[in-house]
Each structure stands twice: as C-alpha cells, then as structure tokens.
C-alpha positions in Angstrom: -8.6 6.2 11.1 -6.6 6.3 7.9 -5.6 9.8 6.8 -5.4 9.8 3.0 -4.0 13.3 2.8 -1.2 13.5 0.2 2.3 12.9 1.5 3.2 16.5 0.7 1.1 17.7 3.7 0.4 14.5 5.6 2.7 15.1 8.6 1.4 18.7 9.0 -2.2 17.6 8.9 -1.5 14.9 11.5 0.2 17.4 13.7 -2.9 19.6 13.7 -4.8 16.5 15.0 -2.3 15.1 17.5 -0.2 18.1 18.5 2.1 17.2 21.4 1.3 13.5 21.3 4.4 11.4 20.5 4.7 10.5 16.8 7.9 8.5 17.1 10.7 7.7 19.5 14.3 6.6 19.1 17.1 5.4 21.4 19.8 8.0 22.3 22.8 5.7 22.8 24.7 8.3 24.8 21.8 8.8 27.3 20.7 5.2 26.9 17.1 6.4 26.8 14.3 6.5 24.2 13.7 10.1 23.1 10.2 11.1 22.0 9.4 13.2 19.0 6.0 14.9 19.1 3.8 15.4 16.0 4.4 19.1 16.2 8.2 18.6 16.3 7.9 16.1 13.4 6.0 18.7 11.4 8.5 21.4 12.2 11.5 19.2 11.0 9.7 18.3 7.8 8.9 22.0 7.1 12.5 23.0 7.7 13.8 20.2 5.4 11.4 21.4 2.6 12.5 25.0 3.0 16.2 24.1 3.1 15.8 22.0 -0.1 14.1 24.9 -1.8 17.0 27.1 -0.7 19.4 24.7 -2.4 17.4 25.0 -5.6 16.0 21.4 -5.6 13.6 21.1 -8.5 10.3 19.3 -9.0 10.9 15.6 -9.3 14.6 15.9 -8.7 16.2 12.8 -7.2 17.6 13.0 -3.6 19.4 10.0 -2.0 19.5 8.9 1.7 22.3 6.5 2.7 21.6 5.7 6.3 20.5 3.2 8.8 17.0 3.8 10.3 16.9 7.2 11.9 14.1 9.8 12.4 16.0 12.0 10.0 15.3 9.6 7.2 11.6 10.3 7.6 12.2 14.1 8.0 14.0 14.0 4.6 11.3 11.8 3.0 8.4 14.0 3.8 10.3 17.2 3.5 11.1 16.1 -0.1 7.5 15.2 -0.8 6.5 18.6 0.3 8.3 20.1 -2.7 7.5 17.3 -5.1 11.1 15.9 -5.0 11.9 12.2 -5.1 13.8 10.2 -2.5 16.0 7.2 -3.1 17.0 5.2 0.0 20.3 3.2 0.0 20.9 0.3 2.3 23.2 1.3 5.1 25.6 -1.5 4.2 25.8 -0.6 0.5 29.3 -0.8 -1.0 31.2 1.9 -2.8 30.4 0.4 -6.2 26.7 0.2 -5.4 26.6 3.8 -4.2 28.4 5.0 -7.3 26.1 3.1 -9.6 22.9 4.4 -7.9 24.1 8.0 -7.6 25.1 8.1 -11.3 22.0 6.2 -12.5 19.7 8.7 -10.8 22.0 11.8 -11.3 21.8 12.7 -7.6 23.1 16.1 -6.5 22.4 15.8 -2.7 23.2 12.7 -0.7 22.1 12.4 3.0 24.4 10.1 5.0 23.8 8.5 8.5 26.9 7.6 10.4 30.7 7.2 9.9 30.6 4.3 7.6 28.1 5.9 5.2 30.0 9.2 5.3 33.4 7.6 4.6 31.9 5.5 1.8 30.1 8.4 0.2 33.1 10.7 0.4 35.3 8.1 -1.5 32.5 7.9 -4.1 32.4 11.6 -4.9 35.2 11.7 -7.4 33.4 9.0 -9.4 30.0 10.8 -9.3 30.0 13.8 -11.6 26.6 15.1 -10.4 27.1 14.7 -6.7 27.6 18.1 -5.1 27.0 17.9 -1.4 26.7 15.4 1.5 24.5 16.1 4.5 25.5 14.2 7.6 22.8 13.1 10.1 25.0 12.0 13.0 26.9 15.0 14.6 29.5 12.5 15.9 30.8 11.8 12.4 34.4 13.0 12.0 34.8 14.8 8.7 37.9 14.4 6.6 40.2 17.5 6.7 40.0 17.6 2.9 36.2 17.7 2.9 34.8 21.1 1.8 31.4 20.0 0.5 29.8 18.3 3.5 27.5 19.8 6.2 25.9 18.4 9.3 22.1 18.0 9.4 21.7 20.9 11.8 23.7 23.2 9.5 21.5 22.0 6.6 18.3 22.9 8.5 19.6 26.5 9.1 19.3 27.0 5.3 15.5 27.1 5.9 15.9 30.5 7.5 17.1 32.0 4.2 13.8 31.4 2.5 11.8 34.6 2.7 8.3 33.0 2.8 6.5 29.7 2.3 4.7 30.7 -1.0 6.8 28.4 -3.2 6.5 25.6 -0.6 2.8 25.9 -0.4 2.5 26.1 -4.2 4.5 22.9 -4.7 2.8 21.0 -2.0 -0.6 21.9 -3.5 0.5 20.9 -7.0 1.6 17.4 -6.1 0.3 14.9 -8.6 -0.6 11.3 -7.7 1.4 10.1 -10.7 4.5 12.0 -9.4 7.4 9.7 -8.4 7.7 9.4 -4.7 10.7 7.0 -4.6 13.0 5.0 -6.7 13.9 1.8 -4.8 16.9 -0.1 -6.1 16.4 -3.8 -5.7 19.0 -5.7 -3.8 19.1 -8.3 -6.5 19.5 -12.0 -5.7 20.3 -12.9 -9.3 21.4 -9.9 -11.3 22.1 -6.2 -11.6 20.1 -3.8 -9.4 17.2 -2.0 -11.0 15.4 1.1 -9.8 11.8 0.4 -9.1 9.6 3.5 -9.6 7.0 4.1 -7.0 4.4 6.9 -7.3 2.2 8.7 -4.8 -0.8 7.0 -6.3 0.7 3.6 -5.7 1.3 4.4 -2.1 -2.1 5.9 -1.6 -3.9 2.9 -3.0 -1.7 0.4 -1.2 -2.4 2.2 2.2 -6.2 2.2 1.5 -6.1 -1.5 0.6 -4.1 -2.5 3.7 -6.2 -0.3 6.0 -9.3 -2.3 5.1 -7.8 -5.6 6.4 -5.3 -4.6 9.1 -6.6 -3.5 12.6 -4.1 -0.7 13.0 -4.9 2.5 14.9 -3.6 5.4 16.8 -3.4 3.4 20.0 -0.8 1.0 18.5 3.0 1.2 18.9 5.0 -0.2 16.0 8.7 -1.0 16.3 10.7 -0.3 13.1 13.0 -3.2 12.7 13.6 -3.7 9.0 15.5 -1.0 7.1 13.4 1.9 5.7 15.0 1.1 2.4 13.0 -2.2 2.3 9.7 -1.5 0.7 7.9 -3.6 3.3 9.1 -1.4 6.2 8.8 1.8 4.2 5.1 1.2 3.1 4.3 -0.2 6.6 5.8 2.9 8.3 3.8 5.2 6.0 0.7 3.3 6.9 1.4 3.7 10.6 2.0 7.5 10.2 -1.3 7.8 8.2 -3.1 5.9 11.0 -1.5 8.0 13.8 0.3 5.0 15.1 3.4 5.7 17.2 6.7 4.6 15.6 9.7 3.3 17.7 12.7 3.6 15.4 15.2 0.8 16.0 18.5 2.3 14.9 20.6 -0.9 15.0 19.2 -4.2 13.8 21.3 -6.2 16.4 19.4 -4.4 19.2 16.0 -5.5 18.2 15.4 -8.0 21.1 16.5 -5.3 23.6 14.2 -2.8 21.8 11.3 -5.2 22.0 11.7 -5.4 25.8 12.0 -1.7 26.2 9.3 -0.5 23.8 6.7 -3.3 24.2 5.3 -2.8 20.7 1.8 -3.9 19.7 2.9 -4.3 16.0 6.0 -5.0 14.0 6.6 -6.1 10.5 9.2 -8.7 10.2 10.9 -11.3 7.9 10.7 -15.0 8.7 14.4 -15.0 9.7 13.4 -13.0 12.8 10.8 -15.5 13.9 13.1 -18.4 13.1 15.5 -17.0 15.7 12.7 -16.6 18.2 11.6 -20.1 17.6 15.1 -21.5 18.0 15.6 -19.6 21.2 12.4 -20.8 22.8 13.1 -24.4 21.7 16.5 -24.2 23.3 14.9 -22.8 26.5 12.5 -25.8 26.5 15.4 -28.2 26.0 17.4 -26.8 28.8 14.5 -26.6 31.3 14.0 -29.1 34.0 11.4 -31.9 33.3 8.5 -30.1 35.1 9.1 -26.7 33.3 9.6 -28.5 30.0 6.3 -30.4 30.3 4.4 -27.2 31.1 5.9 -25.3 28.2 5.2 -28.1 25.8 1.7 -28.5 27.0 1.0 -24.8 26.8 2.2 -24.6 23.2 0.2 -27.8 22.3 -3.0 -26.3 23.8 -2.2 -23.0 22.1 -1.8 -24.9 18.8 -5.1 -26.7 19.1 -7.0 -23.5 20.2 -5.5 -21.0 17.8 -4.7 -23.1 14.7 -7.4 -25.8 14.7 -10.2 -23.5 15.8 -9.7 -19.8 15.9 -7.8 -19.5 12.6 -10.5 -21.6 10.9 -13.3 -19.4 12.4 -14.5 -22.2 14.6 -15.7 -21.9 18.2 -13.4 -24.0 20.6 -15.2 -26.3 23.0 -15.6 -25.1 26.6 -13.0 -27.4 28.1 -10.4 -26.2 25.5 -11.2 -22.6 26.2 -10.7 -23.1 29.9 -7.4 -24.8 29.5 -6.2 -22.2 27.0 -7.3 -19.4 29.3 -5.2 -20.9 32.1 -2.0 -21.2 30.0 -2.7 -17.8 28.3 -2.6 -16.1 31.7 0.4 -18.0 33.0 2.9 -19.8 30.7 2.1 -18.0 27.4 1.8 -14.6 29.2 5.3 -15.2 30.7 6.7 -16.2 27.3 5.3 -13.0 25.7 6.6 -10.9 28.5 10.1 -12.3 28.1 10.0 -11.3 24.4 8.5 -7.9 25.1 5.3 -8.8 23.3 2.8 -8.9 26.1 0.8 -6.1 24.3 0.9 -7.8 20.9 -1.8 -6.9 18.4 -0.6 -8.3 15.1 2.7 -9.0 13.2 2.8 -8.8 9.4 5.5 -11.2 8.1 6.8 -11.5 4.6 9.9 -11.4 2.5 10.6 -15.2 2.2 9.0 -18.6 2.8 7.9 -19.0 6.4 8.9 -22.5 7.7 5.6 -24.2 8.7 7.0 -25.2 12.1 7.9 -21.6 12.9 4.5 -20.3 11.7 2.7 -22.9 13.9 4.9 -22.0 16.9 4.1 -18.2 16.6 0.4 -18.9 16.5 0.6 -21.5 19.2 2.2 -18.8 21.4 -0.9 -16.6 20.9 0.9 -14.2 18.6 -1.2 -13.0 15.6 1.3 -13.4 12.7 -0.2 -12.2 9.4 1.6 -14.0 6.6 1.9 -12.1 3.4 3.5 -11.8 0.0 4.7 -8.8 -1.9 7.4 -7.2 -4.0 9.1 -3.8 -4.4 7.3 -3.6 -7.7 3.9 -4.0 -6.0 4.4 -1.4 -3.3 4.9 -4.2 -0.9 1.6 -6.1 -0.3 0.1 -8.4 -2.9 -1.7 -10.6 -0.4 -1.9 -11.1 3.4 -3.9 -12.9 6.0 -7.1 -10.9 6.7 -8.1 -10.5 10.3 -11.6 -12.0 10.7 -11.2 -14.5 7.9 -9.9 -18.0 8.2 -6.2 -18.5 7.7 -4.2 -21.5 6.8 -0.6 -22.4 7.8 1.5 -22.2 4.6 -0.6 -19.7 2.7 0.4 -16.1 2.1 -3.1 -14.8 2.6 -5.7 -13.3 0.4 -5.3 -10.7 -2.4 -5.7 -7.1 -1.4 -8.4 -5.0 -3.1 -7.5 -3.3 -6.3 -5.2 -6.0 -7.7 -5.8 -8.5 -10.4 -4.0 -11.8 -10.4 -3.7 -14.6 -12.9 -1.3 -17.5 -13.5 0.9 -17.7 -16.5 3.3 -20.2 -17.9 4.7 -22.5 -15.2 2.1 -21.2 -12.8 3.9 -17.8 -12.7 2.0 -15.2 -10.7 1.0 -12.2 -12.9 -0.3 -8.9 -11.4 -2.1 -5.9 -12.6 -3.4 -2.9 -10.7 -2.8 0.7 -9.5 -0.2 -0.5 -6.9 2.0 -2.1 -9.5 5.0 -0.1 -10.8 5.0 1.2 -14.3 8.6 0.1 -14.7 12.3 0.5 -13.9 14.0 3.8 -13.9 15.8 4.4 -17.2 15.6 0.6 -18.0 13.2 0.3 -20.9 14.4 -3.2 -21.8 14.0 -4.5 -18.2 10.6 -2.9 -18.1 9.4 -4.6 -21.3 10.8 -7.9 -20.0 8.8 -7.6 -16.8 5.5 -6.0 -17.9 3.8 -7.4 -21.0 1.7 -5.5 -23.6 -1.5 -6.1 -21.6 0.0 -4.5 -18.5 0.6 -7.8 -16.6 3.7 -7.7 -14.3 5.5 -11.0 -14.3 6.6 -11.7 -10.8 8.9 -14.7 -11.4 7.1 -16.4 -8.5 5.1 -19.6 -9.0 2.0 -20.3 -7.0 -1.7 -21.4 -6.9 -4.9 -20.3 -5.2 -7.0 -22.6 -2.9 -10.2 -21.5 -1.1 -9.4 -17.8 -1.7 -5.8 -18.0 -0.3 -2.6 -17.7 -2.3 0.2 -20.3 -1.9 3.7 -19.9 -3.2 5.7 -22.8 -4.6 9.0 -21.2 -5.5 10.9 -18.7 -7.5 10.7 -19.9 -11.1 14.3 -18.7 -11.7 15.4 -20.7 -8.6 13.9 -24.0 -9.7 16.7 -26.5 -10.1 16.7 -29.3 -12.7 18.9 -32.3 -11.8 20.9 -34.1 -14.4 18.2 -36.8 -14.2 15.5 -34.3 -15.3 13.8 -33.9 -12.0 12.8 -30.4 -10.8 13.8 -29.3 -7.3 12.3 -26.3 -5.4 15.2 -25.4 -3.1 13.3 -22.9 -0.9 10.8 -25.5 0.0 13.5 -27.9 1.2 15.4 -25.1 3.0 12.4 -23.9 4.9 11.7 -27.4 6.1 15.3 -28.1 7.3 16.3 -24.7 8.8 14.1 -25.3 11.8 16.5 -27.9 13.1 18.3 -26.3 16.1 21.7 -27.3 14.8 21.2 -25.4 11.5 21.5 -21.6 11.3 21.6 -21.2 7.5 21.2 -23.6 4.6 21.6 -23.5 0.8 20.4 -26.4 -1.3 22.5 -27.4 -4.3 20.9 -29.5 -7.1 21.0 -27.7 -10.5 22.4 -30.0 -13.2 23.6 -32.3 -10.5 22.8 -36.0 -10.0 21.4 -35.6 -6.5 20.6 -32.9 -3.9 23.2 -31.6 -1.5 23.4 -28.7 0.9 25.8 -26.2 2.3 25.1 -25.7 6.0 26.1 -23.0 8.4 25.6 -24.7 11.8 24.7 -23.2 15.1 28.4 -23.3 16.3 27.7 -23.0 20.0 25.3 -26.0 20.0 27.7 -28.0 17.8 30.6 -27.4 20.2 28.4 -28.4 23.2 27.4 -31.6 21.4 31.0 -32.4 20.6 32.1 -31.8 24.2 29.3 -34.0 25.6 30.2 -36.8 23.3 33.9 -36.4 23.8 34.6 -35.5 20.2 38.0 -33.8 20.0 38.4 -30.6 17.9 40.9 -27.8 17.7 38.7 -25.0 16.1 35.4 -24.4 14.3 36.8 -25.6 11.0 38.0 -28.9 12.5 34.6 -29.3 14.2 32.8 -28.8 10.9 35.0 -31.5 9.2 34.4 -34.1 11.8 32.8 -37.2 10.4 30.7 -38.0 13.5 29.3 -34.5 13.6 28.4 -34.6 9.9 26.8 -38.1 10.4 24.7 -36.8 13.3 23.4 -33.8 11.3 22.7 -35.8 8.2 20.7 -38.2 10.4 18.6 -35.3 11.8 18.0 -34.0 8.3 16.9 -37.4 7.2 14.1 -37.4 9.8 12.9 -33.9 8.6 12.7 -34.7 4.9 10.8 -38.0 5.0 7.8 -36.3 3.3 9.9 -35.4 0.3 10.3 -37.5 -2.8 13.5 -39.5 -2.9 15.0 -37.3 -5.6 14.2 -34.2 -3.4 16.1 -35.4 -0.3 19.5 -34.0 0.7 22.1 -36.8 0.3 25.3 -34.9 1.2 26.1 -31.9 3.3 29.1 -29.7 3.9 29.3 -27.7 7.2 30.8 -24.3 6.7 33.1 -22.7 9.4 31.9 -19.2 8.6 28.4 -17.9 8.1 27.2 -16.4 4.8 27.6 -12.6 4.8 26.8 -9.4 3.0 30.5 -8.5 3.1 31.3 -11.5 0.8 28.3 -10.7 -1.4 26.5 -13.9 -0.4 23.5 -12.1 1.2 21.3 -9.3 0.0 20.7 -6.4 2.4 17.4 -8.1 3.3 19.3 -11.3 4.2 18.3 -13.3 1.1 20.7 -15.8 -0.3 22.5 -14.8 -3.5 22.8 -18.3 -5.0 25.1 -17.5 -7.9 27.6 -15.9 -5.4 27.4 -18.8 -3.0 27.9 -21.2 -5.8 31.0 -19.3 -6.9 32.5 -18.8 -3.5 32.0 -22.4 -2.5 32.6 -24.1 -5.9 35.4 -26.3 -4.5 33.3 -27.5 -1.6 30.3 -28.2 -3.9 32.4 -30.1 -6.4 33.8 -32.2 -3.5 30.3 -33.4 -2.6 29.9 -34.8 -6.1 33.4 -36.3 -6.5 32.3 -39.6 -5.1 29.0 -40.9 -6.6 28.6 -43.5 -3.8 25.9 -42.1 -1.6 25.2 -42.8 2.1 21.9 -44.6 2.8 20.3 -41.9 4.9 17.5 -44.3 5.9 20.1 -46.5 7.7 22.1 -43.7 9.3 22.3 -43.8 13.0 23.3 -40.9 15.3 25.9 -41.2 18.0 24.5 -43.1 21.0 22.8 -40.6 23.3 24.3 -39.9 26.7 22.0 -40.9 29.6 21.6 -37.4 31.0 20.8 -35.9 27.5 18.6 -38.4 25.8 16.5 -35.6 24.3 19.5 -34.4 22.2 19.0 -37.1 19.6 15.2 -36.8 19.3 
C-alpha cells in the first residue's frame, strides 16, 4: 500500500512498519556479494545525514548537489536533506568539468557529495571556478584524495558530525514544517538541442505523481526493483521514490555495464528501462535464434509466434484466447519462454515500465511475445516523469504510450504539439524566467515540444517538433520514426537520419562490428581494420539492401537513399549522446559534417528497389533474409 507520508519523514515511518526487513541492497565489488540494508539502517543513515547537515548550518531550501553514480548514499543524502527542508540536485556521474561548474554556480551550491574517483577529481578541479563551493563529501572510501586537498571529507567522517548536534528539536521542527510547495529537487536537463536548464520539482509534484502512478501500477512490498537508470534521471528517481513509498525492495545497480549480471543475480520483479535496453535484449535473442540448430530455431520461433498471438492479439486487447491457443501457450510458457526468462534473470517478472524514447514496434512485440509485461509510457522531467503509461487491466496497443494518468489535462496545440497542465507539471526553470515563459503560456499550459494524437483513449507520439526535418523539396521527415524502424536490424547498433534542407534522406550508421566482421569473413571480403570494413562497397551495398526491405512502408521521400558506416560509436565523451543515451543531433551533424556532405556530393542515387545483396553462402542462407 502506498505510504503518502511526506518525504521528510517517509523513511522513518516505513522503518517503523518494516523494521529489519531489507529496504535495499547493493553489490560490494570487493566481496563480490550483494549487501542488504534494512529499513532500520536506512532510517538511521537518513537521520545522521539530517543531523550532520544541520551541524554544517544548511538552511531551509538550501541547494545541495550529488555528483555520483547510483549508490545507496545518494538516497541517504536525498531523504536526509528532505528531513531538514533542503533541496538536492543530482548530477550525472559522467558530467564534465564545464557542466559541473555551470550547475554548481547556477544553484550556488556550498556542499557537493561525490561518488568515486572520477567525480572527486572532476569536482576538485572545479572548485577554483566555483566561488560558493566550500566542501566535498566523498562516498567511496577507496577514493585517493589529493595531497593539496584540505576541504574534502569522507562520508563516514561527515556522518560523525551528527554527534555534535545536542538534540533533535531543530530536526523535528523542520521535518514537521515541510511544505508541499517546497522545492525537493532541481534536475538539470541533459539537453539534446541546447543549454541545460534546471527543472524545479516540488514535494507536491512528487506526491501527486506517486498517487497517480499507484492507481495504475500493481506495485507492492513483495516486489523487487532493480535500479538500472541513473538516479539523476527523473524516470528512475520518481520510480525509486514510488518503490520506497510502496515498501518495495530496491536493488541498486552501481555500474550500468553490469545490468545483465545484476538481473541474473537479483531476479527482479520490476525495473524501469529505456528502449535501448530492450533493443539490446531483442538483438541478443535474435542472434541466439540465428545461431541455433534448425530444431532449436524452430522451437524458439514457434514459441514467440504463439506468445505474440496469445499476448498481443488477445490478452492486450482484453479478449479471451481460444482453448487450443491457451494450451499451446501454456506449454511454451512452461518450457521455451520460461527458459528464455530464466536466462535473462526475469523468471519472476511482474511488469516493466519503459519510456524515454520511441520503442521500435518489433522490439515491443518481442517483449510481449516473450510474456514480459512491458508498460510503455511517456513523460518528461518537467512532468515529474509520467504523463501517460499502459494501464494494467485495460487494453494496450503496440505503438501507443498508454493512457493519461489522473490529475493531468492534455490538449493539442499548433502542429499537434502536446500541451499539459496539472499539479505534477513544473512551475518553471530555476532562475530562467525567459525559458519558463517560453515553455509555459499565460493559461498555464506547458508546451512539451512533442507532437502526437489520441486514439481510443491512448496517446501516440509522432515526433519531436524541433526534430522534424524539412527536405529541400519541401517534404517533412520524422527522423525518430525512421530510426526506430531501422535500428532493429541486427547489423545496426546506432543510426542517425539526415534530411534537414537536403534533397533526400541519408543516414549515419554505427554497425554491429562483430557481426559485420563475421559477414566479411564468411564472404571472403578482405579488410585490414574496422574503418576499412566500414568503407567496403560490398558491405555498404548489403546493408543498404537490408534497409530497403525494412522501409518499404515509408513514402519514397522518407526512405534512406545513402548511408555512411562509422568506425566508432557515438559517445558521451565526444558530446554526441546525452547522459540518457539520446542523440544530440547538432553535435553529430557538426562532428560528421564531412561525411554528411560526401553523401550529397553526387546527386545520382542508387535504385534501392533493384539492389541485390551478396549471394548467400549455402551454409548460411538465413544471413540474407
């Protein structure tokens, strides 16, 4: 049952109910074991943080910052700060020096909590450029401090400051005086198109968002949720708070690269994820099917086909499957599908909220076919995460982002832009009055920048309005729609569509290098390195042929006519990806300007309808399917 106690006392109230029950766990990399944290321990840490912050003289609504990967300490600081009506500002663990300096100075932060060596080193270099910054508090005791550092303390040293507080009178007074319109967080957007802005989130926004989500999500204190996305991301942050309010056990995944291992160790019932995660799962299963012998391949394909018919054609539509289908599905559910879930660590799966980008239809179909209850959704930092999501118990449609949550108003503006109004919508951007006025009109409608439409009570997204491309021929192109269709090809890892003010559509592609090398070796295509492989005409011809089969449903002017294979993936280090792995198109366009111009140097286009792949080898005929 959802506990709507204010965040200032939530953990302490939950501790009274659950006591020595595990509230969360995390992997200790030295012991190679998951360490449990009970609700009583959680409460004790939170109280110590609150007392230590009071000892340091942290004021009401003062801004504190947390620069760390996911760690239990992030939650201790969050709720410890809420206990004294302070504000927390999470930074992405990969933030650069310039980003840290900007955020610290914009929010006038005095105390910055840092996670591991990278965050400490970065923050220390930032200090001379941040006049307000007084102290760093280091979570990881393995961090090696600089010999010149006289202002940093380790987290355990920080907690000892709690003992200097004579009593809890001030703590109890502040906790009791928390106002729903107090700021809880300032979340700086990662920004795919422009400068970062601090989104202001209040306690009222969180409370109403949790209540709205509780009414449609079957979450409870028997569930185990793996934290995979960074706590800095509003999706994971709001989801984690919902879990804590429900008494759900959290398993904190410290390193994103370890998520598959963590799934197999934790066996979660729930996990919020972005489509990119499921794309990787889908690609892995498809590759397993391809490499299986003919008998295994047939069984896997039949199991997924029966799962698709049972779950998508019947269950998702609220229909009762015929007896023969129920019997066939029951067989596969207990055998092939059960083995697939166990391999992924999802044999106890309950439901999986998924949002943050467009979900490729083939990927969404696969997840449901495998008997996994993906709940597609849509939200923004400015809406405290959820705007809409699939509701359990109501029919769901592949391609939609679910139904509007309670308490929100939605209407469509110019160019079918989605406009929102309600108590979970931000009142604006921190110290950015101009940006606030540009986003929220005089009637209180927040302009999302996303275009969409409603059908049968479900919301559908078409594209980001600012991402719509207009070709030099006057045709409008929705790049995300094309990208989500093509990225499911097993030879494609990442793809960025190019079309704005161009005569035709092209694409920059990061291929699956391992599969590309295997293809070249099987077809006796010589190459010296990855760059040589990506330049090979036969390789490009093969991939363009595969793309042509996937885009047949598109209008001719929407179809990709030229491609360039890149020898290196897009990365955050080069500024091409946000911290949530979204493409920064302006940066990609700048970094690959020469490659893009080269695709348009020759106006003679290949006839993709007449392209032929390399002749398939007898032992691998399925490669060209």
